[in-house]
N, C-alpha and C positions, 0 to 999 in steps of 0.2 A: 765962103766956108761954110759947110750943113753945118746947124746946129743942132744935137738931142739937147741938150743938158744946157746950162748958165754959159753964156761968152767968157773966153779964155781970159778977161780982163775982170769980173767978176769971180770965175773962180779960185783964181790967185788972190784973193782975199777971201774967201769962203770961209768960216770955219765952223759949219756943225748947226745941227740943233736938236738932234738925241740930247736929251737929259743926261747930267752928270749928275751921280750920286754924293753927296757932301764928302762920305769917307771911304772915296776912294784909293785914295793915297795908304791910309791904314787896311786897306783891303788886300792890296796886292803885299802891303810890306808884310803882313801878316801872311799871308802867303807863300814870299819868299822863305821868311823864318821857318814854315810848317816845309818847307823841301829842302831848302839847306841841310835842315834836319838828319836828313836819307841819306849825306855827305853823297862821296864822288864813287866810291864803287862801282863796278861794272861786273860783267863777264865777257870776255873778248872767245867767242871759238870760229879757227883761223876756216875760211871758206871758198878760196883763191887765191892761188899762188902764181905767179907770171915772171916772168925776169924782169921785170922794174916794179913791182908792184905788189902787195899783199891785202888780201881784203879780207874782212872781219863778219861775223853778226855779232852786234854787241846787245847788252841786257842789263836793264836796270832798273830797282823799284823805285816807280812813281807815286805823286802824293795818292792818297787812298788805298795803298798795298797793290794799285796796279802792276804789273808785269809789262814792260815798256820795251820796244824792237827798234832797234836803228841798224842799218849796218857802217863800216869804216874801212876806208882806204889808207895806206900811208904808201908811201916810194919801201922798194927792199931793202935800200940801202940808206939808214938814215944818221948822219953823221954829228948831226945837232937839231935843235928844236927847231920843227917846220911852221907855216902860217898854217891855218887852215881854212877851212871853208863850211857852212852845216846848212843842207838842204832842207827845205821844207815843200812838201806837194800838197798838191791842189783836195779839192772838196772831194772827199771818199775815194780818194788814191789810195797809193801805200810807196815807200820809199823807194821804188825803182830796183832798177837794178845795177848789179857790181860795173858794170862796162859805161853805166854813165856818169859815174864819178871819176873814170881814169884821166878827161881831161885834166882833172887838176894835181893829178901824182905827177903827171907829163909838164906840170907846171911848176912840178916841186914842191906843193903841197900835200897835206891830209886833208880827207873829204869824211865827212858823216851824213848819213839821211836818215830821216826819222817816218818810223809810221806813227799817224795817228790814233790813239786809241779808239777802238770803237768801228773804226772806220776799214780799209780794204787790204790792209796790212795784218803783222802777225802780232802787233800790241793790242793788250785786253783793257777792256773797258769794266772797271769794278764800279763804277756808280750805280748805288741807287738811288731813284729818285718818283718822287709823286708825278703823275702824268705821262703823257704821251709818250710813249719810245717806240711809235712804229714809223717814226718818217720824221727828221728833221736833228740836225744837234744844237743849232741855233738854240731853240724854244726847250732843249733838254734840261730840266732843273727848273724851271719856270716856276713850275705849280709847289714847290719845295718853301717855304717858308726862309731855308737858310738860302742866302744867294750863295753861301759857298758850293754848294750842289754844283753849280751851274757848269754846264758840261765843258766847253773853251776855257773857266779856269782852272780847269787839267790840265787842257792841252798846252794852253798857253806856257803854265809851271814846264810841263816835259819841254816844253824847247831850253827855256832856262836851265833845269837841269841837264840837259845832253850840253849846252853850253859850259859847263863848269866841269861836266865829268870828261869831256875833249881837253879845254883846258888844262886839266890837271897831267895828261898823258904827259910821258917824260918826251915823247917825242912832238910834244906843238909847244909851240913858243905861246905862252896865254895872251901876251900882248898882241897877237896878233892873228884873231879871229874873227872872221865873218861871217853874217848869214845870206840867202838868199831864198828865194823861192816867188811862183806867178799867182796870183786868184787867192785862192786859203794859203796856197806859200806863203805870198806875198804881205799877207794878214799877219801870218807866223813868223816871218823875219822880225816886223817893226815891233811885234809882241815880245819876239825875244831880245829885241832892243831896249826895250821899257824895261825890263825886267831883268836885266844883264847888263849891269853900267861899265864893265869891261870889254863889251863885245868892240871891236874897230870898226869894222864896217856893216851897212845894211844894205842888198840891192833888193826892193820890191816893186813886182811887177805886176799891176793893177790891182792891189789889195782890197780885198775880200772885209768884210765884218767892220764896217768903219758906218755911221751914222746911218743908222734901221731908221729912224724918224724920217729922215730925206728920202729913201727906198721907198717907206712906205706912201710919201706924197706925191712921188711921183710915179704910182704906180706900176712899180717896178718887182713888187711882192711876187716873182714868179721865178722860174727856171731855180737859179741858187736863191735866192731867198724866198722863193715857195712856201716855205713851212710858218712864215709870218702870218699868210693871208689861211693859210690851214689854223693854224691855231686861235685864232679869232674866232673863225666859223666853227672850231669846235664846241670852244671854252669860253670863249666871250662874245657871242652874237653880236648882243648888243653894244659891245666896247664900252661898257661899263668902267670896266677896270685898266684901259687903255693908258691910263697916264702912269698908272704903276705899272705896265706890264714893260713900257719903254723906260720907266726909270729902272727897271730891274736890270734889262738888257744894259744901260749905262754901264755895268761894272765890266761887261767884257765888249765895250765899244773902242774901238781903237781911238780915234781920235779923242778920247777922252784920256787914255793913254800916251799918246806921244809928248807931252810935255817931259814926261821920263826918260825919252831917250837920250843917249850919250855918245852913240856910235854916230860916223859918216855916214851919210844917206843919199843914195840915189835912188830916185823911182822914176817907172817906166809908166806913162797912159794914154790911151787910144781917146780920141776925144768922141768916136763914136760907140764907145763900150755900155751896150742897155745889159750888162748882167752887172756890173761893178759899177754904176755912173761916175762918170769924173768927178761931181761933185764930193761924192764921199770918198772919193778919196785926196781929194784935196783938204777937204776938214781934216783930217789926220795930217797932210803933210803940211799945211799951215800952221799946225801948234806943234811943230818940230823945233826947237830952238836951237840945235845944233846942225854942225854943219852941212850942208845938203843941196841937190839940184834935181831936177824933174827932166826927163828927156818926154817930150810930147809928140805923138803921133798924130796928125789932124783925120785920118783919112782910115783909121782903124781902128778895131770893135774888142772885145775879149777874145782874145786870137793870136798867133803866132805873130810877133813883133819883128821885119826884121832889122838884122844887126843886133838883137838884144841881147841874145847867148852869149856871144863872142864881147860884147860887153862888159856885162854881169863878168866875165871871166876875166878881164883885163882888169877891170876896178878893183877886184875881189884880190888880184895878184900883184895889184901895188901897194899892198900890204907888206 
């Protein structure tokens, strides 16, 4: 079998190497408290009416006062609370179209899809940070003394707030809500699970945002991770602050957060993935203590994985 990264036997025990801040759980507990203080109020604007489904634009106020957008669909006739699926999109993308979610209403479920703040959708990015804003969300906020200014802290909390909003809807059974997504969406799926104890299931396809030091050591700080190299070239060319920088990134590193996950997890990994290396994905997966399994695609990289979409639909439908 061709090997891009570690052999599978080592991947199955690899736990990652990026620094974990000693106060990580307090950092996220305080973030959750800040987010929960905002409540579950939202604004629904009907946008699509079909014979069997209704679609809405959904707006809420996220941490930092940002106006956050998502779309939400439900079957047109709801006689009892239904399970729901939360979709998270890839890096720089958007929530997609209402038609993308109709497979869920066909399965007798509700569904929502989030626009990440400051990316390709309608959500507002209200962050005020020092340092680079030209390119790159991983590094946004790194130059601020307060690690709460890290961009992905806000986005991770947006995922958890959307979960709570959907769980509070009369048409949704709060005990049967799951999440899914690929790449950045796979990362946000795991982040949502880490910050939402009630989340039932999580289907994560080749998750991004894990084990940054490993990405750096593999010289894969390009493509989705290119901003890591750009940051050092612009702001720390001699790498005098390298340890400090990777330590701060540890707050938004999924393999450091994975121990908080309680949902049933399924992950999908291509062993030829040179965008989100398999070892970085397993660094998070191996730290999950909840029920879990992983689907391995030996010959595939960061691309369409045959059968994955149908499997995710069935996996979440089992709720």
